[in-house]
C-alpha positions, 0 to 999 in steps of 0.5 A: 500500500502506498504511503500518503505523505503530506506533499501528496495530500496537499497535491491531491487537495490542490487538484480537487480545488482546481477541479471544483473551481474550474467546474464551478466557474464553468457551471456558473457561466453555463447556468447564467447563459441558460437563464439569459437564453430562457429569459429571452424565449419564455416570459415566465423565466423573464419574470422570475425574481432575482433570487430564483434566477440566482438559485438556478445559476448557482445550482448549475455551478454547484453540480458541475463543481462537484463533478469536476472535483470528482474528476480532478481527484480521480485524475490525480489518483491515476497520475500517482499510480503509473507504476501499476498502469499495466495492471489497470490496462489488464483490468480494463480489458477484462472489464471490456470483455465482461461488458461485451458478454452483457445484453443491451439491457444489462449494459444500461443497468450497469451504466446506471449503477456506475453513474447513478449520482450524476444521473440524479443531478442531471435529472434534477437540472433537466427536469427543472428547465423541462417542467418549467418550459412545459407549464409556461405554455399554460395560459391559465397560470400566473408566473409564480404558479408556473414556478411552483408547478414546475418545481413540483414536477421536477421534485417528483421526477427527481424523487423517482430517480432517487428511489431508483438509485436507492433500489440500485444501491440495495441490490448492490449491497445484496450482491456485495457491491454496495458503497461499504462493500466497495470500500472494503474491497478496495482496501483488500485489493490495495493490500494484495496489490504489491504481491500481485504487482511483483508477480506480474512484473516478474512474468513481464520481465521473463517474457521480455527476456524470452522475446529478446533471446528469440530475436537474437536467435533469429538474427543469427 
């Protein structure tokens, strides 16, 4: 198991901070642009109060910041594990082979399991804008009533996605693939990584020497 020094911890913190900053700023810009475009197209959005518009913008920035921070953390972790990159390549190949044997339905469910929290966030954002665009067409509702109705639709859809996410997590726990199980499995995997790494390095070196000897024989 690799020892985490103060320098590595600080570098990881910097990578996460950089990710959340860039992602947050990009999300704020995107959210602000989205509100501007929606304001020009729909009178309901244009008539929203300033706090409500600010909420839509900051919510977008918060979500993209969280996703970018997660990507920054994973990228940093990957950069610190170059010494076992060939092991990850092997795992990636095995993963692709496993996915290739799955049906389309199983692939969809597997993708939903892996990206369940991102799906929840994206669903909430999409449902907010989509539901408001839907109710804004009603001539019988006032601006505030449309906002309330849109939030009800968005919350209902998000709740349904959360229930589906909880169902996935319960299913994963029963199969030993829940969040807690993943943490325990990762700890066990890290414990055995050094032994597996040495074995694979020895095998790789033996193959390299064998190929080198064969090349010499062919040249002679």
